[in-house]
C-alpha positions in Angstrom: 0.0 0.0 0.0 1.4 3.4 -0.9 2.0 6.0 1.8 -0.5 8.4 0.1 -3.3 5.8 0.2 -2.4 4.5 3.7 -5.2 4.9 6.2 -2.6 6.3 8.7 -0.1 8.0 6.5 2.2 10.6 8.0 0.8 13.3 5.8 -2.8 12.5 6.8 -1.9 12.4 10.4 0.1 15.7 10.1 -2.9 17.4 8.5 -5.3 16.2 11.2 -2.9 17.2 14.0 -2.4 20.6 12.4 -6.1 21.3 12.2 -6.5 20.3 15.9 -3.6 22.5 16.9 -4.9 25.5 14.9 -8.2 25.1 16.6 -6.6 25.0 20.1 -4.2 27.9 19.4 -6.9 30.2 17.9 -9.3 29.5 20.8 -6.6 30.0 23.4 -5.1 33.1 21.8 -8.6 34.7 21.5 -9.6 33.3 24.9 -11.1 36.7 26.0 -13.9 36.1 23.5 -13.8 32.2 23.2 -15.3 31.3 26.5 -18.4 32.4 28.4 -22.1 33.0 27.7 -21.3 35.5 24.9 -18.6 33.9 22.9 -17.1 34.4 19.5 -14.9 31.3 19.0 -13.3 32.1 15.7 -11.8 28.6 15.5 -15.3 27.3 15.0 -15.1 28.3 11.4 -12.7 25.3 11.0 -15.8 23.1 11.5 -16.6 23.6 7.9 -13.5 21.5 6.9 -15.8 18.5 7.8 -18.0 19.5 4.9 -15.1 18.9 2.5 -13.6 15.9 4.2 -14.9 13.8 7.1 -11.5 13.2 8.4 -11.4 16.6 10.0 -14.1 15.7 12.4 -11.6 13.9 14.6 -9.3 16.9 14.6 -12.0 19.3 15.5 -13.4 17.1 18.3 -10.0 16.7 19.8 -9.1 20.4 19.3 -12.3 21.4 21.0 -11.7 19.0 23.9 -8.1 20.4 24.4 -9.2 24.0 24.0 -11.7 23.5 26.7 -9.0 22.6 29.1 -8.3 26.3 29.3 -12.0 27.2 29.8 -13.0 28.8 33.1 -15.6 26.0 33.2 -13.0 23.3 32.3 -14.7 20.0 33.1 -18.2 21.1 32.0 -16.9 22.6 28.8 -14.8 19.5 28.1 -17.9 17.3 28.4 -20.7 19.5 27.0 -18.7 21.6 24.5 -17.1 18.5 23.1 -20.5 16.8 22.9 -21.9 19.7 21.0 -18.9 19.5 18.6 -19.5 15.7 18.1 -23.1 16.3 17.2 -22.3 19.2 14.9 -19.7 17.1 13.1 -22.2 14.4 12.5 -24.8 16.9 11.2 -22.2 18.5 8.9 -21.4 15.1 7.4 -25.0 14.8 6.1 -25.5 18.4 5.1 -26.3 19.0 1.4 -24.4 22.3 1.2 -22.0 24.5 3.1 -24.8 26.9 4.1 -26.8 24.2 5.9 -23.5 22.7 7.2 -22.7 26.0 8.8 -25.9 25.9 10.8 -25.0 22.6 12.6 -22.6 24.1 15.1 -24.9 27.1 15.6 -27.8 24.7 16.6 -25.9 22.2 18.6 -23.9 24.7 20.6 -27.0 26.9 21.2 -28.8 23.9 22.7 -26.0 22.0 24.5 -23.8 24.9 25.6 -26.9 27.0 26.3 -28.1 24.3 28.7 -24.6 24.0 30.3 -24.6 27.8 30.9 -28.1 27.7 32.3 -27.1 24.9 34.8 -23.8 26.7 35.7 -25.0 30.2 36.1 -28.7 29.7 36.8 -29.6 32.1 34.0 -32.5 31.7 31.5 -31.9 28.9 28.9 -33.4 31.0 26.0 -31.0 33.9 26.8 -27.9 31.6 26.9 -29.0 29.7 23.7 -29.5 32.9 21.8 -26.1 34.4 22.9 -24.2 31.2 22.0 -26.1 30.9 18.7 -25.3 34.5 17.7 -21.6 34.0 18.3 -21.6 30.7 16.4 -23.6 32.2 13.6 -21.2 35.1 13.2 -18.1 32.9 13.4 -19.3 29.9 11.3 -22.2 30.9 9.1 -20.9 34.4 8.2 -17.1 34.5 8.6 -16.6 30.8 8.0 -18.8 30.5 4.9 -17.2 33.6 3.4 -13.7 32.3 4.0 -14.4 28.9 2.7 -16.3 30.1 -0.4 -13.2 32.3 -1.2 -10.8 29.4 -0.6 -12.9 27.1 -2.8 -11.6 29.2 -5.7 -8.0 28.2 -4.8 -7.3 24.8 -6.4 -4.1 24.2 -4.4 -6.0 24.8 -1.1 -8.8 22.5 -2.2 -6.4 19.8 -3.1 -4.6 20.2 0.2 -7.7 19.8 2.3 -9.4 17.1 0.3 -6.6 14.7 -0.5 
């Protein structure tokens, strides 16, 4: 079996590790706006990579889990934030287009993280869900879709992420 086609080729593992690392670094570097009830986790736009290739789901789930080690609500975020990411990844896999795919993290985080925040802070669920949804919508459905629609025009980038 050639290295390129190997299920666990060094290149494939390096790409997956790089995506997880970028997610963690972006979340941590922008920590002031990545955690809390009102959050704009810019790294969430990377969730759209799953639309192009399912492999990236593992990277993003792992990246989310590790990034949540730095959260003020560490254990709860590690469990519930990661669960929201798992569900979003699965929904992105079955999405017919990038626009619908971009709504998966919005919905799953609004419900799951919204419930987590309601439990932790005893604040209204609907308020938490809306605040989380707005941040996700801006980062994934607006910024993420714009970035990936522009990157789709770059053949070298598309080859890099889909092979």
